PyMOL CGO cylinders between C-alpha atoms (Angstrom):
from pymol import cmd
from pymol.cgo import CYLINDER

trace = [
    CYLINDER, 0.19, -0.16, -0.25, 2.47, 2.29, 0.63, 0.3, 1, 1, 1, 1, 1, 1,
    CYLINDER, 2.47, 2.29, 0.63, 4.38, 1.73, -2.66, 0.3, 1, 1, 1, 1, 1, 1,
    CYLINDER, 4.38, 1.73, -2.66, 1.33, 2.83, -4.41, 0.3, 1, 1, 1, 1, 1, 1,
    CYLINDER, 1.33, 2.83, -4.41, 1.00, 6.13, -2.70, 0.3, 1, 1, 1, 1, 1, 1,
    CYLINDER, 1.00, 6.13, -2.70, 4.67, 6.80, -3.27, 0.3, 1, 1, 1, 1, 1, 1,
    CYLINDER, 4.67, 6.80, -3.27, 4.50, 6.20, -6.90, 0.3, 1, 1, 1, 1, 1, 1,
    CYLINDER, 4.50, 6.20, -6.90, 1.34, 8.21, -7.02, 0.3, 1, 1, 1, 1, 1, 1,
    CYLINDER, 1.34, 8.21, -7.02, 3.12, 11.49, -5.13, 0.3, 1, 1, 1, 1, 1, 1,
    CYLINDER, 3.12, 11.49, -5.13, 6.27, 10.91, -7.49, 0.3, 1, 1, 1, 1, 1, 1,
    CYLINDER, 6.27, 10.91, -7.49, 3.86, 11.22, -10.27, 0.3, 1, 1, 1, 1, 1, 1,
    CYLINDER, 3.86, 11.22, -10.27, 2.42, 14.45, -9.27, 0.3, 1, 1, 1, 1, 1, 1,
    CYLINDER, 2.42, 14.45, -9.27, 6.01, 15.96, -8.75, 0.3, 1, 1, 1, 1, 1, 1,
    CYLINDER, 6.01, 15.96, -8.75, 6.96, 14.95, -11.93, 0.3, 1, 1, 1, 1, 1, 1,
    CYLINDER, 6.96, 14.95, -11.93, 4.04, 16.45, -13.40, 0.3, 1, 1, 1, 1, 1, 1,
    CYLINDER, 4.04, 16.45, -13.40, 4.61, 19.32, -11.34, 0.3, 1, 1, 1, 1, 1, 1,
    CYLINDER, 4.61, 19.32, -11.34, 7.66, 19.83, -12.79, 0.3, 1, 1, 1, 1, 1, 1,
    CYLINDER, 7.66, 19.83, -12.79, 6.71, 19.81, -16.37, 0.3, 1, 1, 1, 1, 1, 1,
    CYLINDER, 6.71, 19.81, -16.37, 4.29, 22.46, -15.15, 0.3, 1, 1, 1, 1, 1, 1,
    CYLINDER, 4.29, 22.46, -15.15, 6.34, 24.85, -13.50, 0.3, 1, 1, 1, 1, 1, 1,
    CYLINDER, 6.34, 24.85, -13.50, 8.57, 24.89, -16.80, 0.3, 1, 1, 1, 1, 1, 1,
    CYLINDER, 8.57, 24.89, -16.80, 5.64, 26.66, -18.50, 0.3, 1, 1, 1, 1, 1, 1,
    CYLINDER, 5.64, 26.66, -18.50, 4.55, 28.89, -15.82, 0.3, 1, 1, 1, 1, 1, 1,
    CYLINDER, 4.55, 28.89, -15.82, 6.33, 31.60, -14.21, 0.3, 1, 1, 1, 1, 1, 1,
    CYLINDER, 6.33, 31.60, -14.21, 4.87, 34.38, -11.73, 0.3, 1, 1, 1, 1, 1, 1,
    CYLINDER, 4.87, 34.38, -11.73, 5.49, 38.07, -12.78, 0.3, 1, 1, 1, 1, 1, 1,
    CYLINDER, 5.49, 38.07, -12.78, 5.32, 41.37, -11.00, 0.3, 1, 1, 1, 1, 1, 1,
    CYLINDER, 5.32, 41.37, -11.00, 2.23, 41.81, -13.29, 0.3, 1, 1, 1, 1, 1, 1,
    CYLINDER, 2.23, 41.81, -13.29, 0.91, 38.26, -13.09, 0.3, 1, 1, 1, 1, 1, 1,
    CYLINDER, 0.91, 38.26, -13.09, 1.86, 36.69, -10.15, 0.3, 1, 1, 1, 1, 1, 1,
    CYLINDER, 1.86, 36.69, -10.15, 1.50, 33.16, -9.48, 0.3, 1, 1, 1, 1, 1, 1,
    CYLINDER, 1.50, 33.16, -9.48, -1.55, 31.39, -7.83, 0.3, 1, 1, 1, 1, 1, 1,
    CYLINDER, -1.55, 31.39, -7.83, -0.34, 28.16, -6.32, 0.3, 1, 1, 1, 1, 1, 1,
    CYLINDER, -0.34, 28.16, -6.32, -2.63, 25.53, -4.89, 0.3, 1, 1, 1, 1, 1, 1,
    CYLINDER, -2.63, 25.53, -4.89, -1.70, 22.63, -2.20, 0.3, 1, 1, 1, 1, 1, 1,
    CYLINDER, -1.70, 22.63, -2.20, -3.86, 19.90, -0.90, 0.3, 1, 1, 1, 1, 1, 1,
    CYLINDER, -3.86, 19.90, -0.90, -2.83, 17.44, 1.95, 0.3, 1, 1, 1, 1, 1, 1,
    CYLINDER, -2.83, 17.44, 1.95, -5.31, 14.98, 3.12, 0.3, 1, 1, 1, 1, 1, 1,
    CYLINDER, -5.31, 14.98, 3.12, -6.33, 17.80, 5.99, 0.3, 1, 1, 1, 1, 1, 1,
    CYLINDER, -6.33, 17.80, 5.99, -5.63, 20.93, 5.04, 0.3, 1, 1, 1, 1, 1, 1,
    CYLINDER, -5.63, 20.93, 5.04, -5.42, 22.93, 1.59, 0.3, 1, 1, 1, 1, 1, 1,
    CYLINDER, -5.42, 22.93, 1.59, -3.30, 25.78, 1.12, 0.3, 1, 1, 1, 1, 1, 1,
    CYLINDER, -3.30, 25.78, 1.12, -3.26, 28.53, -1.62, 0.3, 1, 1, 1, 1, 1, 1,
    CYLINDER, -3.26, 28.53, -1.62, -0.09, 31.23, -2.03, 0.3, 1, 1, 1, 1, 1, 1,
    CYLINDER, -0.09, 31.23, -2.03, 0.37, 34.24, -4.35, 0.3, 1, 1, 1, 1, 1, 1,
    CYLINDER, 0.37, 34.24, -4.35, 4.14, 34.28, -5.62, 0.3, 1, 1, 1, 1, 1, 1,
    CYLINDER, 4.14, 34.28, -5.62, 6.42, 36.53, -7.68, 0.3, 1, 1, 1, 1, 1, 1,
    CYLINDER, 6.42, 36.53, -7.68, 8.55, 34.15, -9.01, 0.3, 1, 1, 1, 1, 1, 1,
    CYLINDER, 8.55, 34.15, -9.01, 10.98, 36.99, -10.61, 0.3, 1, 1, 1, 1, 1, 1,
    CYLINDER, 10.98, 36.99, -10.61, 11.70, 37.75, -6.56, 0.3, 1, 1, 1, 1, 1, 1,
    CYLINDER, 11.70, 37.75, -6.56, 10.80, 34.68, -4.89, 0.3, 1, 1, 1, 1, 1, 1,
    CYLINDER, 10.80, 34.68, -4.89, 8.37, 36.50, -2.88, 0.3, 1, 1, 1, 1, 1, 1,
    CYLINDER, 8.37, 36.50, -2.88, 5.11, 35.57, -1.07, 0.3, 1, 1, 1, 1, 1, 1,
    CYLINDER, 5.11, 35.57, -1.07, 2.81, 37.78, -1.89, 0.3, 1, 1, 1, 1, 1, 1,
    CYLINDER, 2.81, 37.78, -1.89, -0.50, 36.69, -0.37, 0.3, 1, 1, 1, 1, 1, 1,
    CYLINDER, -0.50, 36.69, -0.37, -1.47, 33.35, 1.45, 0.3, 1, 1, 1, 1, 1, 1,
    CYLINDER, -1.47, 33.35, 1.45, -4.49, 31.36, 2.78, 0.3, 1, 1, 1, 1, 1, 1,
    CYLINDER, -4.49, 31.36, 2.78, -5.23, 28.31, 4.36, 0.3, 1, 1, 1, 1, 1, 1,
    CYLINDER, -5.23, 28.31, 4.36, -8.05, 26.52, 6.39, 0.3, 1, 1, 1, 1, 1, 1,
    CYLINDER, -8.05, 26.52, 6.39, -6.14, 25.42, 8.96, 0.3, 1, 1, 1, 1, 1, 1,
    CYLINDER, -6.14, 25.42, 8.96, -7.64, 28.01, 11.55, 0.3, 1, 1, 1, 1, 1, 1,
    CYLINDER, -7.64, 28.01, 11.55, -11.05, 27.52, 10.01, 0.3, 1, 1, 1, 1, 1, 1,
    CYLINDER, -11.05, 27.52, 10.01, -12.85, 24.76, 12.19, 0.3, 1, 1, 1, 1, 1, 1,
    CYLINDER, -12.85, 24.76, 12.19, -16.03, 24.29, 10.65, 0.3, 1, 1, 1, 1, 1, 1,
    CYLINDER, -16.03, 24.29, 10.65, -17.77, 22.92, 7.63, 0.3, 1, 1, 1, 1, 1, 1,
    CYLINDER, -17.77, 22.92, 7.63, -16.22, 19.97, 5.66, 0.3, 1, 1, 1, 1, 1, 1,
    CYLINDER, -16.22, 19.97, 5.66, -13.31, 19.78, 3.46, 0.3, 1, 1, 1, 1, 1, 1,
    CYLINDER, -13.31, 19.78, 3.46, -15.33, 21.32, 0.54, 0.3, 1, 1, 1, 1, 1, 1,
    CYLINDER, -15.33, 21.32, 0.54, -16.38, 24.16, 2.54, 0.3, 1, 1, 1, 1, 1, 1,
    CYLINDER, -16.38, 24.16, 2.54, -13.28, 24.50, 3.60, 0.3, 1, 1, 1, 1, 1, 1,
    CYLINDER, -13.28, 24.50, 3.60, -11.75, 24.77, 0.17, 0.3, 1, 1, 1, 1, 1, 1,
    CYLINDER, -11.75, 24.77, 0.17, -14.13, 27.45, -0.57, 0.3, 1, 1, 1, 1, 1, 1,
    CYLINDER, -14.13, 27.45, -0.57, -13.56, 29.71, 2.17, 0.3, 1, 1, 1, 1, 1, 1,
    CYLINDER, -13.56, 29.71, 2.17, -9.85, 29.55, 1.08, 0.3, 1, 1, 1, 1, 1, 1,
    CYLINDER, -9.85, 29.55, 1.08, -10.79, 30.54, -2.37, 0.3, 1, 1, 1, 1, 1, 1,
    CYLINDER, -10.79, 30.54, -2.37, -12.87, 33.38, -0.95, 0.3, 1, 1, 1, 1, 1, 1,
    CYLINDER, -12.87, 33.38, -0.95, -10.10, 34.20, 1.46, 0.3, 1, 1, 1, 1, 1, 1,
    CYLINDER, -10.10, 34.20, 1.46, -6.70, 34.17, -0.98, 0.3, 1, 1, 1, 1, 1, 1,
    CYLINDER, -6.70, 34.17, -0.98, -9.27, 36.97, -3.06, 0.3, 1, 1, 1, 1, 1, 1,
    CYLINDER, -9.27, 36.97, -3.06, -10.17, 39.39, -0.10, 0.3, 1, 1, 1, 1, 1, 1,
    CYLINDER, -10.17, 39.39, -0.10, -6.16, 39.46, 0.39, 0.3, 1, 1, 1, 1, 1, 1,
    CYLINDER, -6.16, 39.46, 0.39, -4.87, 40.05, -3.57, 0.3, 1, 1, 1, 1, 1, 1,
    CYLINDER, -4.87, 40.05, -3.57, -7.52, 42.84, -3.32, 0.3, 1, 1, 1, 1, 1, 1,
    CYLINDER, -7.52, 42.84, -3.32, -6.04, 44.29, -0.57, 0.3, 1, 1, 1, 1, 1, 1,
    CYLINDER, -6.04, 44.29, -0.57, -2.74, 43.91, -2.33, 0.3, 1, 1, 1, 1, 1, 1,
    CYLINDER, -2.74, 43.91, -2.33, -4.07, 45.67, -5.26, 0.3, 1, 1, 1, 1, 1, 1,
    CYLINDER, -4.07, 45.67, -5.26, -3.18, 42.01, -7.32, 0.3, 1, 1, 1, 1, 1, 1,
    CYLINDER, -3.18, 42.01, -7.32, -6.34, 41.14, -9.61, 0.3, 1, 1, 1, 1, 1, 1,
    CYLINDER, -6.34, 41.14, -9.61, -4.42, 39.12, -12.36, 0.3, 1, 1, 1, 1, 1, 1,
    CYLINDER, -4.42, 39.12, -12.36, -2.57, 35.73, -12.01, 0.3, 1, 1, 1, 1, 1, 1,
    CYLINDER, -2.57, 35.73, -12.01, -1.33, 32.96, -13.37, 0.3, 1, 1, 1, 1, 1, 1,
    CYLINDER, -1.33, 32.96, -13.37, -3.04, 29.57, -11.61, 0.3, 1, 1, 1, 1, 1, 1,
    CYLINDER, -3.04, 29.57, -11.61, -0.80, 26.77, -10.87, 0.3, 1, 1, 1, 1, 1, 1,
    CYLINDER, -0.80, 26.77, -10.87, -2.61, 23.56, -9.87, 0.3, 1, 1, 1, 1, 1, 1,
    CYLINDER, -2.61, 23.56, -9.87, 0.61, 22.12, -8.64, 0.3, 1, 1, 1, 1, 1, 1,
    CYLINDER, 0.61, 22.12, -8.64, -0.05, 18.73, -10.31, 0.3, 1, 1, 1, 1, 1, 1,
    CYLINDER, -0.05, 18.73, -10.31, -3.12, 18.11, -8.73, 0.3, 1, 1, 1, 1, 1, 1,
    CYLINDER, -3.12, 18.11, -8.73, -6.13, 16.95, -11.11, 0.3, 1, 1, 1, 1, 1, 1,
    CYLINDER, -6.13, 16.95, -11.11, -8.52, 20.09, -11.31, 0.3, 1, 1, 1, 1, 1, 1,
    CYLINDER, -8.52, 20.09, -11.31, -11.35, 18.38, -10.00, 0.3, 1, 1, 1, 1, 1, 1,
    CYLINDER, -11.35, 18.38, -10.00, -12.57, 18.76, -6.43, 0.3, 1, 1, 1, 1, 1, 1,
    CYLINDER, -12.57, 18.76, -6.43, -11.28, 21.04, -4.07, 0.3, 1, 1, 1, 1, 1, 1,
    CYLINDER, -11.28, 21.04, -4.07, -8.71, 22.70, -6.40, 0.3, 1, 1, 1, 1, 1, 1,
    CYLINDER, -8.71, 22.70, -6.40, -11.54, 23.47, -8.42, 0.3, 1, 1, 1, 1, 1, 1,
    CYLINDER, -11.54, 23.47, -8.42, -13.54, 24.96, -5.59, 0.3, 1, 1, 1, 1, 1, 1,
    CYLINDER, -13.54, 24.96, -5.59, -10.57, 27.15, -4.67, 0.3, 1, 1, 1, 1, 1, 1,
    CYLINDER, -10.57, 27.15, -4.67, -10.25, 28.21, -8.35, 0.3, 1, 1, 1, 1, 1, 1,
    CYLINDER, -10.25, 28.21, -8.35, -13.84, 29.20, -8.46, 0.3, 1, 1, 1, 1, 1, 1,
    CYLINDER, -13.84, 29.20, -8.46, -14.27, 30.83, -5.18, 0.3, 1, 1, 1, 1, 1, 1,
    CYLINDER, -14.27, 30.83, -5.18, -11.42, 33.21, -5.95, 0.3, 1, 1, 1, 1, 1, 1,
    CYLINDER, -11.42, 33.21, -5.95, -12.58, 33.99, -9.18, 0.3, 1, 1, 1, 1, 1, 1,
    CYLINDER, -12.58, 33.99, -9.18, -16.21, 34.95, -7.79, 0.3, 1, 1, 1, 1, 1, 1,
    CYLINDER, -16.21, 34.95, -7.79, -13.79, 36.71, -5.38, 0.3, 1, 1, 1, 1, 1, 1,
    CYLINDER, -13.79, 36.71, -5.38, -12.53, 39.02, -8.05, 0.3, 1, 1, 1, 1, 1, 1,
    CYLINDER, -12.53, 39.02, -8.05, -9.41, 37.27, -9.17, 0.3, 1, 1, 1, 1, 1, 1,
    CYLINDER, -9.41, 37.27, -9.17, -8.92, 36.61, -13.05, 0.3, 1, 1, 1, 1, 1, 1,
    CYLINDER, -8.92, 36.61, -13.05, -6.59, 33.93, -14.66, 0.3, 1, 1, 1, 1, 1, 1,
]
cmd.load_cgo(trace, "trace")
């Protein structure tokens, strides 16, 4: 069982490397990257030219709701934080995860909060 999970993770990391070759966050359009663990979901906006994180949000402190409801909340939070930092356009990086489920919910909630990608 452990070998199956290891292969799944290495496949995601290989895919992540292929995606990151094509995607770069700039000053005008920073990169919105999503990481999903079994318990939590994290989103951060990164300027790859300087290597700085401009905004971040996670559901660690959100105690109520299911994982999907918390993912929507993370999308709203990252949208609001980006508005405060005057960021309106981003490049979306799904980090090697499939664009379904919680990843899609974060993206949709961020779009609804005003981010364009």
